[in-house]
C-alpha positions in Angstrom: 47.1 -71.5 -19.1 43.3 -71.7 -19.1 41.4 -73.5 -16.4 41.7 -77.3 -17.0 38.7 -79.5 -16.5 40.6 -82.5 -15.0 37.8 -85.0 -15.1 36.9 -84.5 -18.7 40.6 -84.3 -19.8 41.4 -87.5 -17.8 38.4 -89.3 -19.3 39.5 -88.3 -22.9 43.1 -89.4 -22.2 41.9 -92.8 -20.9 39.7 -93.2 -24.0 42.7 -92.5 -26.2 44.9 -95.0 -24.3 42.2 -97.6 -24.7 42.1 -96.9 -28.4 45.8 -97.5 -28.7 45.5 -100.6 -26.6 42.8 -101.9 -28.9 44.9 -101.1 -31.9 47.8 -103.2 -30.5 45.4 -106.2 -30.0 44.6 -106.2 -33.7 47.0 -106.8 -36.6 47.4 -103.2 -37.9 49.7 -102.5 -40.8 52.8 -100.7 -39.5 53.0 -98.7 -42.7 49.5 -97.2 -41.9 49.4 -97.1 -38.1 52.8 -97.0 -36.6 53.6 -93.3 -37.0 50.1 -92.3 -36.0 50.2 -94.5 -32.9 53.5 -93.1 -31.8 52.3 -89.6 -32.5 49.2 -90.4 -30.3 51.5 -91.5 -27.5 53.5 -88.3 -27.8 50.2 -86.3 -27.6 49.2 -88.2 -24.5 52.6 -87.5 -23.0 52.3 -83.8 -23.6 48.8 -83.5 -22.1 49.9 -85.6 -19.0 52.9 -83.3 -18.7 50.6 -80.2 -18.7 48.3 -81.8 -16.1 51.0 -83.0 -13.9 52.8 -79.6 -14.1 49.6 -77.8 -13.2 49.1 -80.0 -10.1 52.7 -79.8 -9.0 53.0 -76.0 -9.5 49.7 -75.0 -8.0 48.3 -75.2 -4.5 47.7 -78.9 -4.0 44.6 -78.3 -1.9 43.0 -76.5 -4.9 43.4 -79.6 -7.0 42.8 -82.4 -4.5 39.1 -81.6 -3.8 37.9 -84.0 -6.5 40.7 -86.6 -6.4 42.7 -85.1 -9.3 46.0 -86.5 -7.9 44.6 -90.0 -7.9 43.0 -89.6 -11.3 46.2 -88.3 -12.9 48.3 -90.9 -11.1 46.1 -93.7 -12.4 46.1 -92.3 -15.9 49.9 -92.0 -15.8 50.0 -95.7 -14.8 47.8 -96.6 -17.7 50.1 -94.6 -20.0 53.1 -96.4 -18.7 51.3 -99.8 -19.2 50.5 -98.9 -22.9 54.2 -97.9 -23.4 55.2 -101.3 -22.1 52.6 -103.1 -24.3 53.9 -101.1 -27.3 57.5 -102.2 -26.6 56.7 -105.9 -26.3 58.1 -108.2 -29.0 54.5 -109.5 -29.4 53.4 -106.0 -30.4 52.4 -105.5 -34.0 55.0 -102.7 -34.1 58.0 -104.8 -33.1 60.8 -102.6 -31.8 63.4 -104.7 -33.5 61.8 -103.9 -36.9 61.2 -100.2 -36.0 64.2 -98.9 -34.0 63.3 -95.2 -34.5 59.9 -95.8 -32.9 61.6 -97.7 -30.1 63.8 -94.6 -29.4 60.7 -92.4 -29.2 59.0 -94.8 -26.9 62.0 -94.9 -24.6 61.9 -91.0 -24.4 58.2 -91.2 -23.6 58.9 -93.8 -20.9 61.5 -91.5 -19.3 59.0 -88.6 -19.3 56.4 -90.9 -17.7 58.8 -92.1 -15.0 59.8 -88.6 -14.1 56.2 -87.5 -13.9 55.2 -90.4 -11.7 58.1 -89.6 -9.4 57.1 -85.9 -9.2 53.5 -86.8 -8.6 54.4 -89.2 -5.8 56.7 -86.6 -4.2 54.1 -83.9 -4.3 50.8 -85.6 -3.7 48.8 -84.8 -0.7 46.1 -87.1 0.6 43.4 -85.4 2.5 40.7 -86.8 4.7 38.1 -86.1 2.0 39.8 -88.3 -0.6 40.4 -91.0 1.9 36.7 -91.3 2.8 35.2 -90.8 -0.7 35.5 -93.8 -3.0 37.3 -93.0 -6.2 36.5 -94.9 -9.4 39.7 -95.8 -11.2 40.0 -95.7 -14.9 40.1 -99.5 -15.0 36.8 -99.6 -13.0 35.3 -96.9 -15.3 36.4 -98.9 -18.3 34.6 -102.0 -16.9 31.5 -100.0 -16.2 31.5 -98.6 -19.7 31.9 -102.1 -21.2 35.6 -101.9 -22.0 37.9 -104.8 -21.5 
């Protein structure tokens, strides 16, 4: 795999998560947006899998210089939250009305839970990351004018 620019990739993932979150806040037509939204979630899942795999498989000190463990952990949490929002009965894509989408969401949730566990088990906190402030995706969203 080519070298991954974690900061840019995480930023893009968080933008896409926010886009899905904004879609859920509106009243989208399931006929037009359900399949695309679930496909977007599957895409996010695959990119997170790649990033997490890269971190877990490689020398952790190589990828902890700039807080990559914290960034991906935070993004994984954001992903988990959007899966929860997607699954709520108040979602415009009610899982009772769309059982196939519900099955896909449950698979994605399983992947996310496994990644979060692997990240927790393999993360290494260094003195550098403890002393440097890290801007979470929620803080970044607030700074960029997101909700």
